[in-house]
PDB file of N, H, CA, C and O in Angstrom:
ATOM      1  N   UNK A   1       0.670  -1.382  -0.331  1.00  0.00           N
ATOM      2  CA  UNK A   1      -0.199  -0.433  -0.615  1.00  0.00           C
ATOM      3  C   UNK A   1       0.994   1.532   0.178  1.00  0.00           C
ATOM      4  O   UNK A   1       1.804   1.821   1.059  1.00  0.00           O
ATOM      5  N   UNK A   2       0.205   2.226  -0.999  1.00  0.00           N
ATOM      6  H   UNK A   2      -0.454   1.991  -1.715  1.00  0.00           H
ATOM      7  CA  UNK A   2       1.346   3.236  -0.858  1.00  0.00           C
ATOM      8  C   UNK A   2       0.233   4.463  -0.282  1.00  0.00           C
ATOM      9  O   UNK A   2      -0.920   4.489  -0.711  1.00  0.00           O
ATOM     10  N   UNK A   3       0.775   5.541   0.819  1.00  0.00           N
ATOM     11  H   UNK A   3       1.712   5.520   1.167  1.00  0.00           H
ATOM     12  CA  UNK A   3       0.457   6.017   1.099  1.00  0.00           C
ATOM     13  C   UNK A   3       0.920   8.214  -0.190  1.00  0.00           C
ATOM     14  O   UNK A   3       1.883   8.886  -0.560  1.00  0.00           O
ATOM     15  N   UNK A   4      -0.906   8.228  -0.251  1.00  0.00           N
ATOM     16  H   UNK A   4      -1.688   7.682   0.050  1.00  0.00           H
ATOM     17  CA  UNK A   4       0.230   9.807  -0.345  1.00  0.00           C
ATOM     18  C   UNK A   4      -0.296  11.065   0.345  1.00  0.00           C
ATOM     19  O   UNK A   4      -1.425  11.048   0.836  1.00  0.00           O
ATOM     20  N   UNK A   5       0.387  12.033   0.397  1.00  0.00           N
ATOM     21  H   UNK A   5       1.303  12.047  -0.002  1.00  0.00           H
ATOM     22  CA  UNK A   5       0.500  13.348   1.063  1.00  0.00           C
ATOM     23  C   UNK A   5      -0.784  14.293   0.330  1.00  0.00           C
ATOM     24  O   UNK A   5      -0.267  15.301  -0.152  1.00  0.00           O
ATOM     25  N   UNK A   6      -1.859  14.282   0.166  1.00  0.00           N
ATOM     26  H   UNK A   6      -2.279  13.463   0.557  1.00  0.00           H
ATOM     27  CA  UNK A   6      -2.385  15.584  -1.303  1.00  0.00           C
ATOM     28  C   UNK A   6      -2.611  16.523  -1.328  1.00  0.00           C
ATOM     29  O   UNK A   6      -3.018  17.362  -2.132  1.00  0.00           O
ATOM     30  N   UNK A   7      -2.194  16.397   0.151  1.00  0.00           N
ATOM     31  H   UNK A   7      -1.863  15.715   0.804  1.00  0.00           H
ATOM     32  CA  UNK A   7      -1.553  18.359   1.136  1.00  0.00           C
ATOM     33  C   UNK A   7       0.075  18.636   0.619  1.00  0.00           C
ATOM     34  O   UNK A   7       0.333  19.771   0.218  1.00  0.00           O
ATOM     35  N   UNK A   8       0.971  17.786   0.627  1.00  0.00           N
ATOM     36  H   UNK A   8       0.762  16.864   0.953  1.00  0.00           H
ATOM     37  CA  UNK A   8       1.896  17.956  -0.379  1.00  0.00           C
ATOM     38  C   UNK A   8       1.888  18.197  -1.153  1.00  0.00           C
ATOM     39  O   UNK A   8       2.490  19.177  -1.592  1.00  0.00           O
ATOM     40  N   UNK A   9       0.814  17.013  -2.121  1.00  0.00           N
ATOM     41  H   UNK A   9       0.326  16.216  -1.764  1.00  0.00           H
ATOM     42  CA  UNK A   9       0.813  17.026  -3.868  1.00  0.00           C
ATOM     43  C   UNK A   9       0.123  18.311  -4.449  1.00  0.00           C
ATOM     44  O   UNK A   9       0.533  18.850  -5.477  1.00  0.00           O
ATOM     45  N   UNK A  10      -1.513  19.007  -3.351  1.00  0.00           N
ATOM     46  H   UNK A  10      -1.846  18.570  -2.515  1.00  0.00           H
ATOM     47  CA  UNK A  10      -1.385  19.893  -3.938  1.00  0.00           C
ATOM     48  C   UNK A  10      -1.020  21.590  -3.508  1.00  0.00           C
ATOM     49  O   UNK A  10      -1.443  22.566  -4.126  1.00  0.00           O
ATOM     50  N   UNK A  11      -0.039  21.625  -2.171  1.00  0.00           N
ATOM     51  H   UNK A  11       0.305  20.832  -1.669  1.00  0.00           H
ATOM     52  CA  UNK A  11       0.975  22.864  -2.378  1.00  0.00           C
ATOM     53  C   UNK A  11       1.913  22.584  -4.011  1.00  0.00           C
ATOM     54  O   UNK A  11       2.131  23.453  -4.855  1.00  0.00           O
ATOM     55  N   UNK A  12       2.189  21.621  -4.053  1.00  0.00           N
ATOM     56  H   UNK A  12       2.012  20.915  -3.367  1.00  0.00           H
ATOM     57  CA  UNK A  12       3.162  21.401  -4.971  1.00  0.00           C
ATOM     58  C   UNK A  12       2.732  22.132  -6.115  1.00  0.00           C
ATOM     59  O   UNK A  12       3.389  23.166  -6.237  1.00  0.00           O
ATOM     60  N   UNK A  13       1.819  21.966  -7.049  1.00  0.00           N
ATOM     61  H   UNK A  13       1.285  21.126  -6.950  1.00  0.00           H
ATOM     62  CA  UNK A  13       0.913  21.870  -8.131  1.00  0.00           C
ATOM     63  C   UNK A  13       0.112  23.256  -8.196  1.00  0.00           C
ATOM     64  O   UNK A  13       0.037  23.778  -9.308  1.00  0.00           O
ATOM     65  N   UNK A  14      -0.408  23.811  -7.263  1.00  0.00           N
ATOM     66  H   UNK A  14      -0.347  23.387  -6.360  1.00  0.00           H
ATOM     67  CA  UNK A  14      -0.252  25.828  -6.222  1.00  0.00           C
ATOM     68  C   UNK A  14       0.815  26.181  -6.794  1.00  0.00           C
ATOM     69  O   UNK A  14       0.625  26.844  -7.814  1.00  0.00           O
ATOM     70  N   UNK A  15       1.926  25.977  -6.505  1.00  0.00           N
ATOM     71  H   UNK A  15       2.080  25.439  -5.677  1.00  0.00           H
ATOM     72  CA  UNK A  15       3.616  26.156  -7.112  1.00  0.00           C
ATOM     73  C   UNK A  15       3.729  26.737  -7.850  1.00  0.00           C
ATOM     74  O   UNK A  15       4.088  27.846  -8.243  1.00  0.00           O
ATOM     75  N   UNK A  16       3.101  25.212  -8.238  1.00  0.00           N
ATOM     76  H   UNK A  16       2.809  24.310  -7.918  1.00  0.00           H
ATOM     77  CA  UNK A  16       3.729  25.627 -10.371  1.00  0.00           C
ATOM     78  C   UNK A  16       3.191  26.361 -11.012  1.00  0.00           C
ATOM     79  O   UNK A  16       3.650  27.292 -11.674  1.00  0.00           O
ATOM     80  N   UNK A  17       1.504  25.802 -10.800  1.00  0.00           N
ATOM     81  H   UNK A  17       1.132  25.045 -10.262  1.00  0.00           H
ATOM     82  CA  UNK A  17       0.851  27.289 -11.531  1.00  0.00           C
ATOM     83  C   UNK A  17       1.005  28.282 -11.356  1.00  0.00           C
ATOM     84  O   UNK A  17       0.970  28.902 -12.419  1.00  0.00           O
ATOM     85  N   UNK A  18       1.364  29.536  -9.651  1.00  0.00           N
ATOM     86  H   UNK A  18       1.393  29.033  -8.787  1.00  0.00           H
ATOM     87  CA  UNK A  18       2.463  30.581  -9.596  1.00  0.00           C
ATOM     88  C   UNK A  18       3.113  30.530 -10.472  1.00  0.00           C
ATOM     89  O   UNK A  18       2.735  31.138 -11.473  1.00  0.00           O
ATOM     90  N   UNK A  19       4.187  29.908 -10.508  1.00  0.00           N
ATOM     91  H   UNK A  19       4.494  29.414  -9.695  1.00  0.00           H
ATOM     92  CA  UNK A  19       5.520  30.273 -11.578  1.00  0.00           C
ATOM     93  C   UNK A  19       5.623  30.670 -12.443  1.00  0.00           C
ATOM     94  O   UNK A  19       6.432  31.494 -12.869  1.00  0.00           O
ATOM     95  N   UNK A  20       4.180  29.759 -13.240  1.00  0.00           N
ATOM     96  H   UNK A  20       3.523  29.090 -12.894  1.00  0.00           H
ATOM     97  CA  UNK A  20       4.032  29.608 -14.686  1.00  0.00           C
ATOM     98  C   UNK A  20       2.937  31.070 -14.674  1.00  0.00           C
ATOM     99  O   UNK A  20       2.824  31.814 -15.649  1.00  0.00           O
ATOM    100  N   UNK A  21       2.332  31.227 -13.596  1.00  0.00           N
ATOM    101  H   UNK A  21       2.423  30.623 -12.804  1.00  0.00           H
ATOM    102  CA  UNK A  21       2.368  33.300 -14.268  1.00  0.00           C
ATOM    103  C   UNK A  21       2.960  33.710 -13.107  1.00  0.00           C
ATOM    104  O   UNK A  21       2.519  33.933 -11.979  1.00  0.00           O
ATOM    105  N   UNK A  22       3.508  33.738 -13.358  1.00  0.00           N
ATOM    106  H   UNK A  22       3.866  33.557 -14.274  1.00  0.00           H
ATOM    107  CA  UNK A  22       4.862  35.180 -12.773  1.00  0.00           C
ATOM    108  C   UNK A  22       4.130  35.818 -11.309  1.00  0.00           C
ATOM    109  O   UNK A  22       4.159  36.977 -10.896  1.00  0.00           O
ATOM    110  N   UNK A  23       3.520  34.687 -10.753  1.00  0.00           N
ATOM    111  H   UNK A  23       3.496  33.746 -11.089  1.00  0.00           H
ATOM    112  CA  UNK A  23       3.358  35.239  -9.056  1.00  0.00           C
ATOM    113  C   UNK A  23       3.772  34.054  -8.172  1.00  0.00           C
ATOM    114  O   UNK A  23       3.089  33.789  -7.182  1.00  0.00           O
ATOM    115  N   UNK A  24       4.411  33.627  -8.353  1.00  0.00           N
ATOM    116  H   UNK A  24       4.966  33.842  -9.157  1.00  0.00           H
ATOM    117  CA  UNK A  24       4.946  32.807  -7.430  1.00  0.00           C
ATOM    118  C   UNK A  24       5.914  34.124  -6.259  1.00  0.00           C
ATOM    119  O   UNK A  24       5.075  35.009  -6.435  1.00  0.00           O
ATOM    120  N   UNK A  25       6.833  34.721  -5.417  1.00  0.00           N
ATOM    121  H   UNK A  25       7.514  34.003  -5.274  1.00  0.00           H
ATOM    122  CA  UNK A  25       7.360  34.876  -4.321  1.00  0.00           C
ATOM    123  C   UNK A  25       9.000  34.266  -4.212  1.00  0.00           C
ATOM    124  O   UNK A  25       9.352  33.111  -3.975  1.00  0.00           O
ATOM    125  N   UNK A  26       9.979  35.674  -4.517  1.00  0.00           N
ATOM    126  H   UNK A  26       9.693  36.612  -4.709  1.00  0.00           H
ATOM    127  CA  UNK A  26      11.395  34.768  -3.607  1.00  0.00           C
ATOM    128  C   UNK A  26      10.521  33.958  -2.267  1.00  0.00           C
ATOM    129  O   UNK A  26       9.596  34.563  -1.724  1.00  0.00           O
ATOM    130  N   UNK A  27      11.076  31.973  -1.620  1.00  0.00           N
ATOM    131  H   UNK A  27      11.827  31.482  -2.061  1.00  0.00           H
ATOM    132  CA  UNK A  27      11.031  31.871  -0.519  1.00  0.00           C
ATOM    133  C   UNK A  27      11.421  32.594   0.162  1.00  0.00           C
ATOM    134  O   UNK A  27      10.949  32.211   1.232  1.00  0.00           O
ATOM    135  N   UNK A  28      12.208  33.763   0.434  1.00  0.00           N
ATOM    136  H   UNK A  28      12.592  34.074  -0.436  1.00  0.00           H
ATOM    137  CA  UNK A  28      13.057  34.157   1.533  1.00  0.00           C
ATOM    138  C   UNK A  28      11.647  35.170   1.698  1.00  0.00           C
ATOM    139  O   UNK A  28      11.760  35.890   2.690  1.00  0.00           O
ATOM    140  N   UNK A  29      10.392  35.373   0.966  1.00  0.00           N
ATOM    141  H   UNK A  29      10.300  34.788   0.160  1.00  0.00           H
ATOM    142  CA  UNK A  29       9.723  35.888   1.553  1.00  0.00           C
ATOM    143  C   UNK A  29       8.262  35.511   2.423  1.00  0.00           C
ATOM    144  O   UNK A  29       7.261  35.029   1.893  1.00  0.00           O
ATOM    145  N   UNK A  30       8.370  35.779   3.567  1.00  0.00           N
ATOM    146  H   UNK A  30       9.183  36.170   3.998  1.00  0.00           H
ATOM    147  CA  UNK A  30       7.307  35.240   4.499  1.00  0.00           C
ATOM    148  C   UNK A  30       5.777  36.145   4.777  1.00  0.00           C
ATOM    149  O   UNK A  30       5.567  37.314   5.100  1.00  0.00           O
ATOM    150  N   UNK A  31       4.806  34.897   4.457  1.00  0.00           N
ATOM    151  H   UNK A  31       4.976  33.948   4.194  1.00  0.00           H
ATOM    152  CA  UNK A  31       4.003  35.998   4.446  1.00  0.00           C
ATOM    153  C   UNK A  31       2.865  35.571   5.843  1.00  0.00           C
ATOM    154  O   UNK A  31       3.222  34.488   6.307  1.00  0.00           O
ATOM    155  N   UNK A  32       1.555  36.180   6.635  1.00  0.00           N
ATOM    156  H   UNK A  32       1.265  37.059   6.258  1.00  0.00           H
ATOM    157  CA  UNK A  32       1.562  36.149   8.032  1.00  0.00           C
ATOM    158  C   UNK A  32       0.227  35.066   7.885  1.00  0.00           C
ATOM    159  O   UNK A  32      -0.413  34.508   6.993  1.00  0.00           O
ATOM    160  N   UNK A  33       0.251  35.136   8.991  1.00  0.00           N
ATOM    161  H   UNK A  33       0.770  35.589   9.715  1.00  0.00           H
ATOM    162  CA  UNK A  33      -1.172  34.366   9.758  1.00  0.00           C
ATOM    163  C   UNK A  33      -1.838  34.514  10.365  1.00  0.00           C
ATOM    164  O   UNK A  33      -1.827  34.160  11.544  1.00  0.00           O
ATOM    165  N   UNK A  34      -3.385  35.576   9.331  1.00  0.00           N
ATOM    166  H   UNK A  34      -3.394  35.863   8.373  1.00  0.00           H
ATOM    167  CA  UNK A  34      -4.310  35.855  10.496  1.00  0.00           C
ATOM    168  C   UNK A  34      -5.626  35.256  11.446  1.00  0.00           C
ATOM    169  O   UNK A  34      -6.681  35.064  10.841  1.00  0.00           O
ATOM    170  N   UNK A  35      -5.583  35.008  12.685  1.00  0.00           N
ATOM    171  H   UNK A  35      -4.726  35.164  13.177  1.00  0.00           H
ATOM    172  CA  UNK A  35      -7.290  33.527  12.897  1.00  0.00           C
ATOM    173  C   UNK A  35      -8.251  34.991  13.464  1.00  0.00           C
ATOM    174  O   UNK A  35      -8.238  35.779  14.410  1.00  0.00           O
ATOM    175  N   UNK A  36      -8.991  34.754  12.291  1.00  0.00           N
ATOM    176  H   UNK A  36      -9.002  34.114  11.522  1.00  0.00           H
ATOM    177  CA  UNK A  36     -10.755  34.998  13.395  1.00  0.00           C
ATOM    178  C   UNK A  36     -11.265  33.832  13.664  1.00  0.00           C
ATOM    179  O   UNK A  36     -11.428  32.982  12.789  1.00  0.00           O
ATOM    180  N   UNK A  37     -11.539  33.677  14.759  1.00  0.00           N
ATOM    181  H   UNK A  37     -11.407  34.367  15.470  1.00  0.00           H
ATOM    182  CA  UNK A  37     -12.372  32.387  15.240  1.00  0.00           C
ATOM    183  C   UNK A  37     -13.993  33.123  15.778  1.00  0.00           C
ATOM    184  O   UNK A  37     -14.197  34.293  15.454  1.00  0.00           O
ATOM    185  N   UNK A  38     -15.084  32.361  16.596  1.00  0.00           N
ATOM    186  H   UNK A  38     -14.919  31.410  16.860  1.00  0.00           H
ATOM    187  CA  UNK A  38     -16.355  32.694  16.454  1.00  0.00           C
ATOM    188  C   UNK A  38     -16.698  31.062  18.205  1.00  0.00           C
ATOM    189  O   UNK A  38     -17.446  30.733  19.126  1.00  0.00           O
ATOM    190  N   UNK A  39     -15.768  30.809  17.653  1.00  0.00           N
ATOM    191  H   UNK A  39     -15.161  31.076  16.904  1.00  0.00           H
ATOM    192  CA  UNK A  39     -16.049  29.277  19.035  1.00  0.00           C
ATOM    193  C   UNK A  39     -14.581  29.673  19.577  1.00  0.00           C
ATOM    194  O   UNK A  39     -13.642  30.002  18.852  1.00  0.00           O
ATOM    195  N   UNK A  40     -14.549  29.561  21.288  1.00  0.00           N
ATOM    196  H   UNK A  40     -15.312  29.294  21.877  1.00  0.00           H
ATOM    197  CA  UNK A  40     -13.467  29.417  22.270  1.00  0.00           C
ATOM    198  C   UNK A  40     -12.301  28.539  21.805  1.00  0.00           C
ATOM    199  O   UNK A  40     -12.422  27.314  21.764  1.00  0.00           O
ATOM    200  N   UNK A  41     -11.000  29.260  21.402  1.00  0.00           N
ATOM    201  H   UNK A  41     -10.902  30.255  21.435  1.00  0.00           H
ATOM    202  CA  UNK A  41      -9.852  29.163  20.818  1.00  0.00           C
ATOM    203  C   UNK A  41      -8.783  27.600  21.184  1.00  0.00           C
ATOM    204  O   UNK A  41      -7.909  26.997  20.561  1.00  0.00           O
ATOM    205  N   UNK A  42      -9.631  27.392  22.876  1.00  0.00           N
ATOM    206  H   UNK A  42     -10.341  27.882  23.382  1.00  0.00           H
ATOM    207  CA  UNK A  42      -8.937  25.958  22.620  1.00  0.00           C
ATOM    208  C   UNK A  42      -8.646  25.400  22.545  1.00  0.00           C
ATOM    209  O   UNK A  42      -7.590  25.014  23.045  1.00  0.00           O
ATOM    210  N   UNK A  43     -10.014  24.382  21.180  1.00  0.00           N
ATOM    211  H   UNK A  43     -10.872  24.695  20.773  1.00  0.00           H
ATOM    212  CA  UNK A  43     -10.110  23.515  20.841  1.00  0.00           C
ATOM    213  C   UNK A  43      -9.795  23.218  19.153  1.00  0.00           C
ATOM    214  O   UNK A  43      -9.837  22.263  18.376  1.00  0.00           O
ATOM    215  N   UNK A  44      -9.319  25.258  19.117  1.00  0.00           N
ATOM    216  H   UNK A  44      -9.285  26.033  19.747  1.00  0.00           H
ATOM    217  CA  UNK A  44      -8.159  25.499  17.808  1.00  0.00           C
ATOM    218  C   UNK A  44      -7.112  25.219  18.348  1.00  0.00           C
ATOM    219  O   UNK A  44      -7.088  24.003  18.539  1.00  0.00           O
ATOM    220  N   UNK A  45      -6.441  25.585  18.614  1.00  0.00           N
ATOM    221  H   UNK A  45      -6.461  26.572  18.459  1.00  0.00           H
ATOM    222  CA  UNK A  45      -5.259  25.629  18.873  1.00  0.00           C
ATOM    223  C   UNK A  45      -5.403  24.098  19.094  1.00  0.00           C
ATOM    224  O   UNK A  45      -4.675  23.438  18.352  1.00  0.00           O
ATOM    225  N   UNK A  46      -5.969  23.580  19.717  1.00  0.00           N
ATOM    226  H   UNK A  46      -6.560  24.115  20.320  1.00  0.00           H
ATOM    227  CA  UNK A  46      -5.089  22.222  19.944  1.00  0.00           C
ATOM    228  C   UNK A  46      -4.496  21.263  18.932  1.00  0.00           C
ATOM    229  O   UNK A  46      -3.380  20.769  18.770  1.00  0.00           O
ATOM    230  N   UNK A  47      -6.212  21.150  18.022  1.00  0.00           N
ATOM    231  H   UNK A  47      -7.118  21.552  18.154  1.00  0.00           H
ATOM    232  CA  UNK A  47      -5.839  21.328  15.796  1.00  0.00           C
ATOM    233  C   UNK A  47      -4.949  22.129  15.682  1.00  0.00           C
ATOM    234  O   UNK A  47      -4.288  21.791  14.701  1.00  0.00           O
ATOM    235  N   UNK A  48      -4.586  22.928  16.089  1.00  0.00           N
ATOM    236  H   UNK A  48      -5.123  23.203  16.886  1.00  0.00           H
ATOM    237  CA  UNK A  48      -3.595  23.579  15.291  1.00  0.00           C
ATOM    238  C   UNK A  48      -2.241  23.068  15.434  1.00  0.00           C
ATOM    239  O   UNK A  48      -1.657  22.763  14.394  1.00  0.00           O
ATOM    240  N   UNK A  49      -1.442  22.875  16.922  1.00  0.00           N
ATOM    241  H   UNK A  49      -1.917  23.122  17.766  1.00  0.00           H
ATOM    242  CA  UNK A  49      -0.225  23.028  17.209  1.00  0.00           C
ATOM    243  C   UNK A  49      -0.042  21.684  16.655  1.00  0.00           C
ATOM    244  O   UNK A  49       0.864  21.339  15.896  1.00  0.00           O
ATOM    245  N   UNK A  50      -1.315  20.719  17.267  1.00  0.00           N
ATOM    246  H   UNK A  50      -2.050  20.999  17.884  1.00  0.00           H
ATOM    247  CA  UNK A  50      -1.143  19.179  17.343  1.00  0.00           C
ATOM    248  C   UNK A  50      -1.024  18.309  16.006  1.00  0.00           C
ATOM    249  O   UNK A  50      -0.383  17.265  15.895  1.00  0.00           O
ATOM    250  N   UNK A  51      -1.919  19.076  14.818  1.00  0.00           N
ATOM    251  H   UNK A  51      -2.440  19.925  14.908  1.00  0.00           H
ATOM    252  CA  UNK A  51      -2.388  18.015  13.762  1.00  0.00           C
ATOM    253  C   UNK A  51      -1.783  19.033  13.129  1.00  0.00           C
ATOM    254  O   UNK A  51      -0.622  18.778  13.447  1.00  0.00           O
ATOM    255  N   UNK A  52      -1.681  20.532  12.102  1.00  0.00           N
ATOM    256  H   UNK A  52      -2.624  20.739  11.843  1.00  0.00           H
ATOM    257  CA  UNK A  52      -0.997  21.234  11.490  1.00  0.00           C
ATOM    258  C   UNK A  52       0.465  21.894  11.814  1.00  0.00           C
ATOM    259  O   UNK A  52       0.940  22.802  11.131  1.00  0.00           O
ATOM    260  N   UNK A  53       1.006  21.409  12.763  1.00  0.00           N
ATOM    261  H   UNK A  53       0.621  20.672  13.318  1.00  0.00           H
ATOM    262  CA  UNK A  53       2.275  21.735  13.644  1.00  0.00           C
ATOM    263  C   UNK A  53       2.539  23.805  13.132  1.00  0.00           C
ATOM    264  O   UNK A  53       3.560  24.289  12.642  1.00  0.00           O
ATOM    265  N   UNK A  54       1.227  24.552  13.489  1.00  0.00           N
ATOM    266  H   UNK A  54       0.398  24.159  13.886  1.00  0.00           H
ATOM    267  CA  UNK A  54       2.124  25.162  13.683  1.00  0.00           C
ATOM    268  C   UNK A  54       1.150  25.954  14.747  1.00  0.00           C
ATOM    269  O   UNK A  54       0.014  25.732  15.166  1.00  0.00           O
ATOM    270  N   UNK A  55       2.163  27.020  14.998  1.00  0.00           N
ATOM    271  H   UNK A  55       3.086  27.201  14.659  1.00  0.00           H
ATOM    272  CA  UNK A  55       2.002  27.893  16.164  1.00  0.00           C
ATOM    273  C   UNK A  55       1.736  29.103  16.222  1.00  0.00           C
ATOM    274  O   UNK A  55       2.531  29.877  15.687  1.00  0.00           O
ATOM    275  N   UNK A  56       0.234  29.770  17.057  1.00  0.00           N
ATOM    276  H   UNK A  56      -0.411  29.142  17.492  1.00  0.00           H
ATOM    277  CA  UNK A  56      -1.098  30.525  16.696  1.00  0.00           C
ATOM    278  C   UNK A  56      -0.009  32.030  17.645  1.00  0.00           C
ATOM    279  O   UNK A  56       0.985  31.834  18.344  1.00  0.00           O
ATOM    280  N   UNK A  57      -0.659  33.418  17.320  1.00  0.00           N
ATOM    281  H   UNK A  57      -1.467  33.577  16.752  1.00  0.00           H
ATOM    282  CA  UNK A  57       0.076  33.963  18.727  1.00  0.00           C
ATOM    283  C   UNK A  57      -1.335  34.802  19.189  1.00  0.00           C
ATOM    284  O   UNK A  57      -1.703  34.851  20.363  1.00  0.00           O
ATOM    285  N   UNK A  58      -2.154  35.538  17.916  1.00  0.00           N
ATOM    286  H   UNK A  58      -1.855  35.498  16.963  1.00  0.00           H
ATOM    287  CA  UNK A  58      -2.713  36.195  18.638  1.00  0.00           C
ATOM    288  C   UNK A  58      -4.429  35.957  17.991  1.00  0.00           C
ATOM    289  O   UNK A  58      -4.486  35.868  16.764  1.00  0.00           O
ATOM    290  N   UNK A  59      -5.264  35.895  18.468  1.00  0.00           N
ATOM    291  H   UNK A  59      -5.218  35.968  19.465  1.00  0.00           H
ATOM    292  CA  UNK A  59      -6.419  34.943  18.187  1.00  0.00           C
ATOM    293  C   UNK A  59      -7.475  35.748  18.110  1.00  0.00           C
ATOM    294  O   UNK A  59      -7.854  35.965  19.261  1.00  0.00           O
ATOM    295  N   UNK A  60      -8.177  36.330  17.292  1.00  0.00           N
ATOM    296  H   UNK A  60      -7.869  36.154  16.357  1.00  0.00           H
ATOM    297  CA  UNK A  60      -9.622  37.464  17.205  1.00  0.00           C
ATOM    298  C   UNK A  60     -11.190  36.838  18.076  1.00  0.00           C
ATOM    299  O   UNK A  60     -11.793  36.033  17.367  1.00  0.00           O
ATOM    300  N   UNK A  61     -11.578  36.997  18.870  1.00  0.00           N
ATOM    301  H   UNK A  61     -11.088  37.651  19.446  1.00  0.00           H
ATOM    302  CA  UNK A  61     -12.704  36.252  18.209  1.00  0.00           C
ATOM    303  C   UNK A  61     -13.663  36.725  18.487  1.00  0.00           C
ATOM    304  O   UNK A  61     -13.670  37.357  19.543  1.00  0.00           O
ATOM    305  N   UNK A  62     -14.723  36.659  17.807  1.00  0.00           N
ATOM    306  H   UNK A  62     -14.717  36.145  16.949  1.00  0.00           H
ATOM    307  CA  UNK A  62     -15.733  37.409  16.819  1.00  0.00           C
ATOM    308  C   UNK A  62     -16.493  36.100  17.139  1.00  0.00           C
ATOM    309  O   UNK A  62     -16.372  34.875  17.177  1.00  0.00           O
ATOM    310  N   UNK A  63     -18.020  37.919  17.502  1.00  0.00           N
ATOM    311  H   UNK A  63     -18.118  38.914  17.470  1.00  0.00           H
ATOM    312  CA  UNK A  63     -19.530  36.371  17.541  1.00  0.00           C
ATOM    313  C   UNK A  63     -20.650  37.020  16.312  1.00  0.00           C
ATOM    314  O   UNK A  63     -20.777  38.114  15.761  1.00  0.00           O
ATOM    315  N   UNK A  64     -21.445  35.525  16.230  1.00  0.00           N
ATOM    316  H   UNK A  64     -21.343  34.637  16.678  1.00  0.00           H
ATOM    317  CA  UNK A  64     -21.858  35.853  15.136  1.00  0.00           C
ATOM    318  C   UNK A  64     -23.166  36.751  15.125  1.00  0.00           C
ATOM    319  O   UNK A  64     -24.103  36.248  15.746  1.00  0.00           O
ATOM    320  N   UNK A  65     -23.371  37.776  14.637  1.00  0.00           N
ATOM    321  H   UNK A  65     -22.610  38.185  14.133  1.00  0.00           H
ATOM    322  CA  UNK A  65     -24.274  38.584  14.393  1.00  0.00           C
ATOM    323  C   UNK A  65     -26.493  37.684  14.731  1.00  0.00           C
ATOM    324  O   UNK A  65     -26.925  36.647  15.235  1.00  0.00           O
ATOM    325  N   UNK A  66     -26.887  38.457  14.315  1.00  0.00           N
ATOM    326  H   UNK A  66     -26.537  39.299  13.906  1.00  0.00           H
ATOM    327  CA  UNK A  66     -28.208  36.843  14.679  1.00  0.00           C
ATOM    328  C   UNK A  66     -28.595  36.993  12.688  1.00  0.00           C
ATOM    329  O   UNK A  66     -28.211  37.960  12.030  1.00  0.00           O
ATOM    330  N   UNK A  67     -28.993  36.406  12.391  1.00  0.00           N
ATOM    331  H   UNK A  67     -29.304  35.620  12.926  1.00  0.00           H
ATOM    332  CA  UNK A  67     -29.759  36.015  11.342  1.00  0.00           C
ATOM    333  C   UNK A  67     -31.167  37.518  10.641  1.00  0.00           C
ATOM    334  O   UNK A  67     -32.200  37.825  11.238  1.00  0.00           O
ATOM    335  N   UNK A  68     -30.778  37.995   9.588  1.00  0.00           N
ATOM    336  H   UNK A  68     -29.939  37.746   9.103  1.00  0.00           H
ATOM    337  CA  UNK A  68     -31.947  39.299   9.909  1.00  0.00           C
ATOM    338  C   UNK A  68     -32.775  38.291   9.102  1.00  0.00           C
ATOM    339  O   UNK A  68     -33.956  38.526   8.847  1.00  0.00           O
TER     340      UNK A  68
END
């Protein structure tokens, strides 16, 4: 059985597409991650750390408005 990491394949395909359309940026340029949640942050932070291997800095907590 061969396991395929689809996230890695998807990231490679996106990089290739950006490069073909000259939309890529040098690897030294880093992006930023902004997180806004509507639920308490505890569950999200544990998933971000364990599954996604991300360290999250500041998180904005937003309330969901009532539907009109």
